[in-house]
N, CA, C and O of each residue as an XYZ file, in Angstrom:
840
protein
N      18.557     90.115    -17.050
C      18.294     88.737    -16.651
C      17.951     88.702    -15.172
O      18.547     89.434    -14.382
N      17.012     87.874    -14.791
C      16.588     87.812    -13.395
C      17.723     87.328    -12.509
O      18.598     86.583    -12.950
N      17.699     87.765    -11.236
C      18.740     87.356    -10.299
C      18.582     85.901     -9.881
O      19.573     85.214     -9.634
N      17.343     85.429     -9.800
C      17.079     84.069     -9.372
C      16.589     83.235    -10.548
O      16.292     83.753    -11.624
N      16.515     81.943    -10.313
C      16.039     81.038    -11.350
C      15.064     80.050    -10.738
O      14.987     79.906     -9.518
N      14.325     79.377    -11.592
C      13.370     78.366    -11.142
C      14.074     77.295    -10.312
O      13.592     76.930     -9.239
N      15.211     76.787    -10.799
C      15.918     75.737    -10.066
C      16.520     76.253     -8.763
O      16.595     75.520     -7.777
N      16.947     77.503     -8.757
C      17.486     78.073     -7.520
C      16.407     78.117     -6.445
O      16.673     77.856     -5.272
N      15.181     78.450     -6.858
C      14.057     78.463     -5.915
C      13.793     77.068     -5.362
O      13.509     76.909     -4.174
N      13.887     76.052     -6.230
C      13.677     74.672     -5.784
C      14.762     74.261     -4.798
O      14.482     73.668     -3.755
N      16.006     74.587     -5.147
C      17.128     74.218     -4.281
C      17.007     74.888     -2.915
O      17.371     74.299     -1.897
N      16.500     76.109     -2.894
C      16.380     76.849     -1.639
C      15.209     76.357     -0.786
O      15.343     76.150      0.420
N      14.052     76.174     -1.445
C      12.844     75.807     -0.695
C      12.669     74.305     -0.522
O      11.929     73.862      0.356
N      13.362     73.502     -1.374
C      13.236     72.041     -1.374
C      11.819     71.586     -1.731
O      11.438     70.454     -1.434
N      11.039     72.468     -2.370
C       9.675     72.115     -2.774
C       9.606     71.985     -4.292
O      10.042     72.876     -5.022
N       9.062     70.881     -4.753
C       8.915     70.638     -6.180
C       7.550     71.118     -6.645
O       6.608     71.169     -5.853
N       7.430     71.477     -7.940
C       6.111     71.864     -8.466
C       5.182     70.657     -8.497
O       5.647     69.526     -8.353
N       3.875     70.871     -8.681
C       2.921     69.757     -8.700
C       3.243     68.741     -9.796
O       3.722     69.097    -10.873
N       2.973     67.481     -9.503
C       3.192     66.423    -10.490
C       1.980     66.295    -11.404
O       0.886     66.774    -11.104
N       2.219     65.629    -12.528
C       1.111     65.309    -13.430
C       0.153     64.349    -12.733
O       0.573     63.499    -11.949
N      -1.111     64.491    -13.022
C      -2.110     63.593    -12.446
C      -3.115     63.244    -13.535
O      -4.151     63.893    -13.678
N      -2.782     62.186    -14.312
C      -3.652     61.743    -15.402
C      -4.196     60.364    -15.054
O      -3.424     59.406    -14.998
N      -5.503     60.230    -14.817
C      -6.090     58.922    -14.500
C      -5.759     57.900    -15.588
O      -5.581     58.258    -16.752
N      -5.680     56.632    -15.203
C      -5.217     55.590    -16.105
C      -6.049     55.493    -17.381
O      -5.493     55.370    -18.473
N      -7.392     55.547    -17.254
C      -8.226     55.437    -18.460
C      -8.015     56.641    -19.379
O      -7.936     56.491    -20.598
N      -7.926     57.819    -18.796
C      -7.703     59.025    -19.588
C      -6.343     58.980    -20.265
O      -6.195     59.412    -21.408
N      -5.344     58.452    -19.550
C      -4.003     58.372    -20.130
C      -4.018     57.521    -21.396
O      -3.529     57.947    -22.442
N      -4.576     56.322    -21.299
C      -4.560     55.427    -22.451
C      -5.480     55.922    -23.567
O      -5.219     55.658    -24.741
N      -6.549     56.632    -23.219
C      -7.392     57.215    -24.253
C      -6.616     58.292    -25.008
O      -6.671     58.362    -26.236
N      -5.896     59.126    -24.267
C      -5.138     60.199    -24.900
C      -3.944     59.680    -25.701
O      -3.466     60.347    -26.619
N      -3.469     58.489    -25.347
C      -2.310     57.937    -26.058
C      -2.707     57.173    -27.318
O      -1.841     56.781    -28.101
N      -3.999     56.958    -27.518
C      -4.484     56.171    -28.659
C      -4.252     56.936    -29.959
O      -4.808     58.020    -30.133
N      -3.441     56.396    -30.883
C      -3.161     57.092    -32.142
C      -4.363     57.198    -33.068
O      -4.327     57.961    -34.034
N      -5.437     56.442    -32.794
C      -6.631     56.500    -33.636
C      -7.427     57.775    -33.401
O      -8.257     58.154    -34.228
N      -7.177     58.438    -32.275
C      -7.895     59.667    -31.953
C      -6.992     60.849    -32.277
O      -6.152     61.243    -31.468
N      -7.173     61.411    -33.469
C      -6.292     62.491    -33.926
C      -6.424     63.753    -33.089
O      -5.511     64.578    -33.067
N      -7.553     63.913    -32.398
C      -7.736     65.101    -31.569
C      -6.794     65.086    -30.367
O      -6.631     66.098    -29.684
N      -6.177     63.932    -30.114
C      -5.277     63.813    -28.967
C      -3.814     63.991    -29.344
O      -2.932     63.656    -28.554
N      -3.540     64.511    -30.535
C      -2.160     64.551    -31.020
C      -1.263     65.430    -30.171
O      -0.043     65.262    -30.190
N      -1.843     66.371    -29.420
C      -1.032     67.239    -28.570
C      -1.077     66.833    -27.097
O      -0.645     67.592    -26.229
N      -1.600     65.635    -26.816
C      -1.695     65.204    -25.425
C      -0.321     64.804    -24.909
O       0.572     64.479    -25.692
N      -0.154     64.829    -23.601
C       1.117     64.454    -22.986
C       1.482     62.996    -23.280
O       2.641     62.731    -23.599
N       0.546     62.030    -23.189
C       0.909     60.648    -23.546
C       1.426     60.512    -24.978
O       2.424     59.829    -25.208
N       0.762     61.148    -25.938
C       1.233     61.099    -27.330
C       2.582     61.784    -27.463
O       3.441     61.331    -28.221
N       2.772     62.881    -26.725
C       4.047     63.601    -26.742
C       5.179     62.695    -26.262
O       6.224     62.614    -26.907
N       4.975     62.016    -25.138
C       6.014     61.147    -24.596
C       6.339     60.008    -25.554
O       7.497     59.609    -25.677
N       5.326     59.486    -26.228
C       5.550     58.387    -27.165
C       6.414     58.828    -28.346
O       7.105     58.003    -28.944
N       6.384     60.118    -28.687
C       7.152     60.601    -29.843
C       8.594     60.976    -29.478
O       9.386     61.297    -30.365
N       8.944     60.941    -28.193
C      10.310     61.252    -27.787
C      11.198     60.044    -28.075
O      10.986     58.968    -27.515
N      12.188     60.219    -28.943
C      12.988     59.093    -29.420
C      13.724     58.372    -28.296
O      13.815     57.144    -28.306
N      14.255     59.125    -27.321
C      15.035     58.468    -26.270
C      14.149     57.668    -25.317
O      14.657     56.941    -24.463
N      12.827     57.799    -25.456
C      11.898     57.026    -24.629
C      11.258     55.890    -25.415
O      10.289     55.291    -24.950
N      11.782     55.586    -26.593
C      11.134     54.619    -27.478
C      11.149     53.196    -26.916
O      10.346     52.363    -27.338
N      12.041     52.904    -25.980
C      12.092     51.553    -25.400
C      11.105     51.363    -24.249
O      11.006     50.268    -23.694
N      10.379     52.412    -23.889
C       9.357     52.307    -22.848
C       8.081     51.728    -23.444
O       7.672     52.119    -24.537
N       7.461     50.814    -22.742
C       6.136     50.355    -23.154
C       5.123     51.445    -22.822
O       5.442     52.403    -22.118
N       3.897     51.294    -23.334
C       2.857     52.292    -23.049
C       2.597     52.391    -21.546
O       2.443     53.489    -21.010
N       2.549     51.249    -20.871
C       2.290     51.287    -19.432
C       3.477     51.877    -18.680
O       3.288     52.582    -17.689
N       4.705     51.600    -19.137
C       5.886     52.187    -18.499
C       5.906     53.698    -18.678
O       6.298     54.431    -17.770
N       5.481     54.162    -19.857
C       5.385     55.611    -20.057
C       4.338     56.223    -19.133
O       4.521     57.325    -18.616
N       3.243     55.501    -18.932
C       2.211     56.010    -18.024
C       2.775     56.144    -16.613
O       2.566     57.162    -15.954
N       3.485     55.125    -16.152
C       4.063     55.176    -14.815
C       5.150     56.247    -14.727
O       5.281     56.932    -13.713
N       5.918     56.378    -15.792
C       6.956     57.412    -15.835
C       6.332     58.804    -15.768
O       6.859     59.697    -15.104
N       5.200     58.985    -16.463
C       4.549     60.292    -16.492
C       4.112     60.742    -15.097
O       4.009     61.940    -14.834
N       3.853     59.777    -14.196
C       3.426     60.124    -12.847
C       4.553     60.772    -12.041
O       4.312     61.378    -10.997
N       5.791     60.635    -12.538
C       6.938     61.262    -11.871
C       7.259     62.631    -12.454
O       8.151     63.324    -11.963
N       6.535     63.023    -13.498
C       6.841     64.276    -14.191
C       6.059     65.456    -13.615
O       4.979     65.301    -13.045
N       6.642     66.626    -13.785
C       6.034     67.887    -13.360
C       5.869     68.777    -14.591
O       6.817     68.974    -15.351
N       4.675     69.308    -14.782
C       4.416     70.227    -15.894
C       4.393     71.648    -15.345
O       3.650     71.952    -14.411
N       5.223     72.522    -15.941
C       5.251     73.905    -15.479
C       5.304     74.859    -16.656
O       6.011     74.624    -17.636
N       4.548     75.932    -16.545
C       4.521     76.996    -17.548
C       5.572     78.041    -17.187
O       5.685     78.453    -16.033
N       6.348     78.467    -18.201
C       7.347     79.513    -18.011
C       7.008     80.698    -18.909
O       6.671     80.525    -20.080
N       7.100     81.886    -18.355
C       6.862     83.098    -19.134
C       8.056     83.381    -20.038
O       9.170     82.926    -19.779
N       7.807     84.136    -21.098
C       8.882     84.513    -22.008
C       9.962     85.271    -21.236
O       9.673     86.273    -20.582
N      11.195     84.796    -21.313
C      12.303     85.443    -20.621
C      12.568     84.926    -19.221
O      13.540     85.341    -18.589
N      11.721     84.025    -18.715
C      11.934     83.498    -17.367
C      13.136     82.559    -17.350
O      13.319     81.753    -18.262
N      13.943     82.670    -16.316
C      15.158     81.854    -16.199
C      14.815     80.511    -15.556
O      14.301     80.455    -14.439
N      15.107     79.446    -16.275
C      14.868     78.090    -15.760
C      15.998     77.701    -14.810
O      15.751     77.280    -13.680
N      17.221     77.844    -15.269
C      18.380     77.731    -14.389
C      19.493     78.595    -14.938
O      19.537     78.910    -16.127
N      20.399     78.974    -14.037
C      21.508     79.830    -14.403
C      22.819     79.052    -14.352
O      22.977     78.098    -13.590
N      23.739     79.489    -15.179
C      25.081     78.945    -15.138
C      25.622     79.045    -13.706
O      25.496     80.084    -13.059
N      26.217     77.968    -13.226
C      26.764     77.786    -11.864
C      25.703     77.408    -10.835
O      26.053     77.147     -9.684
N      24.401     77.368    -11.207
C      23.394     76.807    -10.302
C      23.682     75.327    -10.083
O      24.290     74.678    -10.934
N      23.248     74.795     -8.950
C      23.280     73.341     -8.754
C      22.107     72.738     -9.512
O      20.957     73.105     -9.272
N      22.390     71.822    -10.417
C      21.336     71.235    -11.248
C      20.459     70.280    -10.464
O      20.956     69.459     -9.693
N      19.157     70.389    -10.660
C      18.224     69.502     -9.951
C      17.249     68.793    -10.892
O      16.583     67.847    -10.470
N      17.144     69.225    -12.166
C      16.117     68.659    -13.031
C      16.552     68.396    -14.457
O      17.501     68.997    -14.962
N      15.838     67.485    -15.092
C      15.984     67.133    -16.511
C      14.650     67.447    -17.173
O      13.600     67.083    -16.646
N      14.676     68.127    -18.335
C      13.455     68.697    -18.904
C      13.209     68.269    -20.349
O      14.134     68.124    -21.148
N      11.916     68.071    -20.654
C      11.440     67.907    -22.027
C      10.629     69.162    -22.372
O       9.835     69.637    -21.559
N      10.833     69.689    -23.571
C      10.081     70.880    -23.985
C       8.753     70.434    -24.583
O       8.706     69.870    -25.676
N       7.682     70.693    -23.854
C       6.340     70.299    -24.293
C       5.756     71.322    -25.270
O       4.997     70.957    -26.168
N       6.104     72.586    -25.101
C       5.702     73.632    -26.046
C       6.643     74.813    -25.880
O       7.295     74.963    -24.847
N       6.706     75.651    -26.910
C       7.555     76.835    -26.846
C       8.994     76.548    -27.198
O       9.290     75.619    -27.950
N       9.899     77.360    -26.646
C      11.311     77.295    -27.007
C      12.160     77.666    -25.794
O      11.725     78.414    -24.918
N      13.366     77.136    -25.762
C      14.315     77.455    -24.694
C      15.648     77.836    -25.316
O      16.161     77.125    -26.180
N      16.210     78.961    -24.876
C      17.530     79.390    -25.322
C      18.567     78.961    -24.298
O      18.390     79.158    -23.096
N      19.650     78.375    -24.788
C      20.777     78.001    -23.943
C      21.907     78.988    -24.216
O      22.327     79.153    -25.362
N      22.398     79.643    -23.167
C      23.446     80.638    -23.342
C      24.568     80.380    -22.335
O      24.364     79.763    -21.290
N      25.766     80.876    -22.688
C      26.932     80.733    -21.821
C      27.481     82.111    -21.513
O      27.622     82.946    -22.406
N      27.787     82.344    -20.265
C      28.389     83.602    -19.848
C      29.889     83.394    -19.665
O      30.313     82.550    -18.876
N      30.688     84.168    -20.398
C      32.133     84.071    -20.279
C      32.612     84.731    -18.997
O      31.964     85.632    -18.463
N      33.756     84.270    -18.512
C      34.356     84.883    -17.324
C      34.947     86.249    -17.638
O      35.016     87.117    -16.767
N      35.380     86.442    -18.897
C      35.998     87.700    -19.266
C      34.953     88.808    -19.336
O      33.822     88.575    -19.763
N      35.332     90.016    -18.917
C      34.438     91.160    -19.004
C      34.697     91.917    -20.283
O      35.804     91.884    -20.822
N      33.681     92.598    -20.767
C      33.792     93.265    -22.064
C      33.912     94.775    -21.920
O      34.226     95.454    -22.898
N      33.673     95.319    -20.739
C      33.801     96.756    -20.563
C      34.029     97.067    -19.088
O      34.229     96.157    -18.283
N      33.999     98.335    -18.737
C      34.288     98.745    -17.369
C      33.131     98.494    -16.400
O      33.264     98.742    -15.202
N      32.000     98.007    -16.907
C      30.843     97.770    -16.030
C      30.907     96.404    -15.358
O      30.055     96.073    -14.533
N      31.934     95.597    -15.716
C      32.109     94.252    -15.172
C      30.969     93.310    -15.563
O      30.723     92.311    -14.886
N      30.275     93.632    -16.658
C      29.232     92.740    -17.158
C      29.878     91.607    -17.945
O      30.785     91.840    -18.744
N      29.414     90.383    -17.720
C      29.954     89.250    -18.448
C      29.439     89.247    -19.876
O      28.318     89.678    -20.146
N      30.266     88.760    -20.783
C      29.853     88.613    -22.172
C      28.990     87.361    -22.297
O      29.367     86.290    -21.823
N      27.830     87.501    -22.936
C      26.890     86.395    -23.071
C      26.907     85.874    -24.500
O      26.771     86.647    -25.449
N      27.072     84.572    -24.652
C      27.096     83.941    -25.968
C      25.900     83.003    -26.108
O      25.711     82.098    -25.295
N      25.102     83.227    -27.139
C      23.988     82.326    -27.426
C      24.552     81.041    -28.013
O      25.321     81.080    -28.973
N      24.176     79.909    -27.445
C      24.703     78.619    -27.890
C      23.729     77.923    -28.835
O      24.097     77.554    -29.951
N      22.487     77.744    -28.387
C      21.524     77.014    -29.203
C      20.107     77.347    -28.739
O      19.891     77.695    -27.578
N      19.145     77.237    -29.656
C      17.726     77.348    -29.323
C      17.105     75.960    -29.448
O      17.259     75.293    -30.471
N      16.411     75.535    -28.415
C      15.774     74.224    -28.391
C      14.270     74.391    -28.558
O      13.681     75.329    -28.022
N      13.648     73.478    -29.304
C      12.226     73.556    -29.608
C      11.469     72.383    -29.016
O      12.040     71.553    -28.309
N      10.190     72.321    -29.308
C       9.320     71.258    -28.816
C       9.931     69.891    -29.108
O      10.441     69.644    -30.201
N       9.868     69.004    -28.106
C      10.377     67.642    -28.143
C      11.884     67.558    -27.921
O      12.428     66.456    -27.849
N      12.572     68.699    -27.812
C      13.969     68.665    -27.394
C      14.035     68.484    -25.885
O      13.020     68.587    -25.196
N      15.224     68.215    -25.377
C      15.400     67.982    -23.946
C      16.757     68.525    -23.524
O      17.656     68.687    -24.348
N      16.896     68.806    -22.231
C      18.131     69.389    -21.729
C      18.217     69.218    -20.216
O      17.218     68.936    -19.555
N      19.420     69.390    -19.677
C      19.620     69.316    -18.232
C      19.857     67.924    -17.686
O      19.762     67.705    -16.479
N      20.170     66.967    -18.574
C      20.249     65.565    -18.169
C      21.348     65.261    -17.144
O      21.206     64.328    -16.353
N      22.435     66.032    -17.146
C      23.539     65.740    -16.222
C      23.117     65.873    -14.759
O      23.744     65.289    -13.875
N      22.068     66.629    -14.508
C      21.597     66.793    -13.124
C      21.155     65.467    -12.518
O      21.201     65.293    -11.301
N      20.724     64.521    -13.373
C      20.292     63.216    -12.866
C      21.450     62.251    -12.682
O      21.314     61.242    -11.989
N      22.591     62.550    -13.296
C      23.724     61.628    -13.268
C      24.786     62.009    -12.247
O      25.502     61.145    -11.741
N      24.890     63.291    -11.945
C      25.959     63.763    -11.073
C      25.419     64.285     -9.746
O      24.351     64.895     -9.688
N      26.173     64.035     -8.690
C      25.865     64.639     -7.405
C      26.374     66.080     -7.418
O      27.497     66.343     -7.847
N      25.544     67.007     -6.946
C      25.926     68.420     -6.921
C      26.388     68.893     -8.300
O      27.390     69.598     -8.425
N      25.646     68.497     -9.323
C      25.969     68.898    -10.695
C      25.841     70.409    -10.846
O      24.828     70.997    -10.466
N      26.874     71.030    -11.402
C      26.876     72.476    -11.607
C      26.498     72.772    -13.053
O      27.111     72.237    -13.977
N      25.500     73.615    -13.254
C      25.082     73.962    -14.604
C      26.198     74.728    -15.319
O      26.760     75.680    -14.777
N      26.507     74.296    -16.541
C      27.563     74.967    -17.309
C      27.006     75.954    -18.323
O      27.747     76.474    -19.157
N      25.717     76.212    -18.255
C      25.074     77.189    -19.139
C      23.790     77.665    -18.476
O      23.340     77.096    -17.482
N      23.210     78.712    -19.041
C      21.942     79.266    -18.551
C      20.828     78.889    -19.520
O      21.023     78.944    -20.735
N      19.673     78.512    -19.004
C      18.513     78.164    -19.826
C      17.407     79.188    -19.584
O      17.004     79.422    -18.444
N      16.917     79.801    -20.678
C      15.895     80.847    -20.583
C      14.694     80.471    -21.452
O      14.854     80.110    -22.617
N      13.504     80.558    -20.884
C      12.279     80.227    -21.608
C      11.953     81.309    -22.633
O      12.177     82.497    -22.400
N      11.424     80.877    -23.759
C      10.958     81.780    -24.799
C       9.549     81.373    -25.221
O       9.181     80.200    -25.175
N       8.778     82.364    -25.631
C       7.449     82.116    -26.201
C       6.514     81.421    -25.212
O       5.704     80.586    -25.614
N       6.615     81.752    -23.938
C       5.720     81.173    -22.938
C       5.699     79.653    -23.040
O       4.670     79.051    -23.346
N       6.839     79.052    -22.780
C       6.980     77.608    -23.008
C       6.475     76.790    -21.820
O       6.315     77.299    -20.710
N       6.228     75.501    -22.091
C       5.850     74.535    -21.063
C       6.911     73.435    -21.044
O       7.328     72.933    -22.087
N       7.331     73.078    -19.843
C       8.328     72.029    -19.687
C       7.785     70.896    -18.835
O       7.065     71.117    -17.861
N       8.146     69.676    -19.221
C       7.918     68.503    -18.388
C       9.249     68.177    -17.724
O      10.227     67.881    -18.411
N       9.298     68.227    -16.401
C      10.553     68.012    -15.700
C      10.502     66.829    -14.755
O       9.460     66.492    -14.191
N      11.670     66.206    -14.601
C      11.822     65.179    -13.574
C      13.037     65.569    -12.745
O      14.068     65.958    -13.295
N      12.920     65.468    -11.425
C      13.950     65.944    -10.517
C      14.584     64.782     -9.753
O      14.059     63.669     -9.740
N      15.705     65.057     -9.127
C      16.448     63.998     -8.433
C      15.595     63.207     -7.441
O      15.684     61.979     -7.423
N      14.767     63.863     -6.612
C      13.911     63.084     -5.701
C      12.960     62.145     -6.438
O      12.648     61.060     -5.948
N      12.496     62.574     -7.634
C      11.600     61.716     -8.425
C      12.351     60.474     -8.909
O      11.819     59.365     -8.873
N      13.602     60.672     -9.365
C      14.409     59.542     -9.820
C      14.678     58.586     -8.670
O      14.585     57.370     -8.840
N      15.009     59.116     -7.513
C      15.266     58.268     -6.343
C      14.034     57.459     -5.978
O      14.141     56.292     -5.601
N      12.862     58.079     -6.090
C      11.617     57.366     -5.812
C      11.369     56.267     -6.846
O      10.926     55.173     -6.499
N      11.657     56.562     -8.114
C      11.498     55.553     -9.163
C      12.434     54.367     -8.934
O      12.050     53.219     -9.159
N      13.652     54.642     -8.492
C      14.608     53.569     -8.236
C      14.056     52.620     -7.173
O      14.260     51.408     -7.252
N      13.360     53.172     -6.183
C      12.815     52.358     -5.098
C      11.517     51.656     -5.478
O      11.276     50.521     -5.065
N      10.678     52.335     -6.268
C       9.344     51.792     -6.545
C       9.223     51.128     -7.915
O       8.472     50.164     -8.066
N       9.949     51.627     -8.912
C       9.886     51.082    -10.276
C      11.294     51.029    -10.861
O      11.622     51.810    -11.754
N      12.140     50.103    -10.360
C      13.539     50.061    -10.815
C      13.701     49.839    -12.315
O      14.670     50.315    -12.906
N      12.768     49.126    -12.938
C      12.864     48.910    -14.383
C      12.740     50.219    -15.141
O      13.507     50.483    -16.067
N      11.768     51.043    -14.745
C      11.568     52.338    -15.379
C      12.751     53.259    -15.091
O      13.208     53.982    -15.976
N      13.243     53.233    -13.860
C      14.404     54.052    -13.500
C      15.612     53.656    -14.338
O      16.363     54.520    -14.792
N      15.803     52.359    -14.543
C      16.925     51.877    -15.348
C      16.805     52.345    -16.793
O      17.787     52.783    -17.392
N      15.591     52.252    -17.355
C      15.387     52.702    -18.731
C      15.606     54.203    -18.865
O      16.147     54.668    -19.868
N      15.184     54.962    -17.855
C      15.393     56.408    -17.885
C      16.885     56.720    -17.844
O      17.358     57.557    -18.613
N      17.631     56.065    -16.964
C      19.066     56.306    -16.869
C      19.783     55.874    -18.152
O      20.762     56.499    -18.558
N      19.294     54.806    -18.787
C      19.853     54.404    -20.076
C      19.623     55.492    -21.121
O      20.515     55.812    -21.906
N      18.409     56.058    -21.121
C      18.090     57.129    -22.071
C      18.973     58.343    -21.830
O      19.489     58.939    -22.775
N      19.147     58.710    -20.565
C      19.979     59.860    -20.223
C      21.431     59.600    -20.617
O      22.119     60.507    -21.085
N      21.894     58.374    -20.429
C      23.268     58.022    -20.814
C      23.460     58.137    -22.326
O      24.508     58.586    -22.791
N      22.449     57.731    -23.088
C      22.522     57.850    -24.548
C      22.587     59.314    -24.957
O      23.366     59.684    -25.835
N      21.760     60.153    -24.315
C      21.777     61.585    -24.613
C      23.163     62.162    -24.338
O      23.703     62.913    -25.151
N      23.732     61.809    -23.190
C      25.048     62.313    -22.812
C      26.115     61.854    -23.793
O      26.983     62.634    -24.186
N      26.050     60.571    -24.193
C      27.031     60.043    -25.144
C      26.911     60.733    -26.495
O      27.923     61.035    -27.129
N      25.684     60.984    -26.942
C      25.484     61.664    -28.231
C      26.012     63.093    -28.192
O      26.611     63.565    -29.158
N      25.789     63.777    -27.076
C      26.299     65.147    -26.960
C      27.830     65.144    -26.945
O      28.458     65.999    -27.568
N      28.421     64.195    -26.242
C      29.876     64.095    -26.198
C      30.434     63.800    -27.580
O      31.468     64.346    -27.964
N      29.754     62.936    -28.331
C      30.182     62.618    -29.701
C      30.147     63.870    -30.572
O      31.058     64.102    -31.368
N      29.090     64.680    -30.422
C      28.974     65.911    -31.207
C      30.090     66.898    -30.860
O      30.671     67.535    -31.738
N      30.378     67.012    -29.551
C      31.452     67.919    -29.125
C      32.798     67.449    -29.652
O      33.611     68.256    -30.103
N      33.034     66.132    -29.594
C      34.294     65.582    -30.095
C      34.463     65.860    -31.579
O      35.554     66.221    -32.022
N      33.400     65.697    -32.349
C      33.459     65.985    -33.787
C      33.722     67.461    -34.042
O      34.463     67.812    -34.960
N      33.115     68.332    -33.228
C      33.313     69.763    -33.400
C      34.759     70.153    -33.079
O      35.358     70.970    -33.778
N      35.309     69.566    -32.025
C      36.715     69.831    -31.682
C      37.629     69.356    -32.796
O      38.588     70.043    -33.149
N      37.341     68.182    -33.356
C      38.144     67.654    -34.463
C      38.061     68.587    -35.671
O      39.064     68.840    -36.338
N      36.863     69.092    -35.945
C      36.688     69.998    -37.080
C      37.467     71.294    -36.880
O      38.101     71.801    -37.805
N      37.408     71.822    -35.657
C      38.114     73.070    -35.364
C      39.630     72.879    -35.435
O      40.344     73.756    -35.920
N      40.119     71.744    -34.955
C      41.556     71.460    -35.040
C      42.013     71.404    -36.496
O      43.078     71.916    -36.841
N      41.200     70.781    -37.341
C      41.525     70.702    -38.759
C      41.547     72.093    -39.379
O      42.437     72.413    -40.167
N      40.570     72.915    -39.024
C      40.505     74.274    -39.566
C      41.709     75.100    -39.123
O      42.275     75.858    -39.911
N      42.101     74.947    -37.844
C      43.276     75.671    -37.350
C      44.535     75.222    -38.090
O      45.386     76.039    -38.440
N      44.641     73.912    -38.324
C      45.794     73.379    -39.048
C      45.859     73.953    -40.456
O      46.937     74.312    -40.930
N      44.716     74.043    -41.129
C      44.683     74.599    -42.478
C      45.089     76.070    -42.470
O      45.824     76.521    -43.349
N      44.603     76.821    -41.469
C      44.962     78.234    -41.378
C      46.451     78.412    -41.118
O      47.068     79.336    -41.648
N      47.032     77.537    -40.308
C      48.465     77.595    -40.040
C      49.262     77.327    -41.302
O      50.259     78.002    -41.562
N      48.831     76.341    -42.096
C      49.528     76.015    -43.342
C      49.439     77.176    -44.332
O      50.416     77.516    -45.000
N      48.222     77.791    -44.416
C      48.044     78.929    -45.311
C      48.904     80.099    -44.886
O      49.468     80.798    -45.727
N      49.009     80.319    -43.574
C      49.815     81.419    -43.055
C      51.301     81.178    -43.334
O      52.032     82.107    -43.677
N      51.741     79.919    -43.185
C      53.137     79.588    -43.446
C      53.494     79.805    -44.915
O      54.578     80.299    -45.229
N      52.568     79.430    -45.826
C      52.807     79.612    -47.259
C      52.880     81.080    -47.636
O      53.689     81.482    -48.471
N      52.014     81.881    -47.001
C      51.992     83.311    -47.337
C      53.238     84.030    -46.829
O      53.581     85.104    -47.324
N      53.919     83.442    -45.839
C      55.118     84.069    -45.295
C      56.411     83.609    -45.974
O      57.494     84.114    -45.678
N      56.279     82.637    -46.894
C      57.462     82.145    -47.607
C      57.975     83.180    -48.613
O      58.965     82.934    -49.301
């Protein structure tokens, strides 16, 4: 795994990648559902993202001006566990693996044990806590697969939206809050399921020892 990550480079240099630049007429032409050749365009992509469904077409256009499109090579590290989070990402193409490195070592080489958590595909999103927390620390590592493309929005972009387009900023923060709540709900259900399974195993063990 690489020593540095895309977000670490941003945090160090304070320079963001280039923003999207889609002229207004081109944006609305590409977003038109009557033109099937535009099905892979960024405007059509944004319209299909469920957490952005409350955005109007013009709000999505304005929101897109705050986004950055970047290509990642297969195996490139987007951010590493314990990095300071700076961006929230939509997967425009390809795949991203989310992994967690345990603190415990597995052998005498002091290498951390790596656990694969989930693979995310096109139209998935990740990294949302970076927009909600100050000095947010990444709790997992994100690695690009299959030469993926990501649409990212960073803290400076959100701050600019708050000043210039507060309605769009509010809708974005609402979307991020929904994502966070849904993830928390999933984790809570998983913890409940595991507790039930442990309880069943304890009961089975007690019966076998009678």
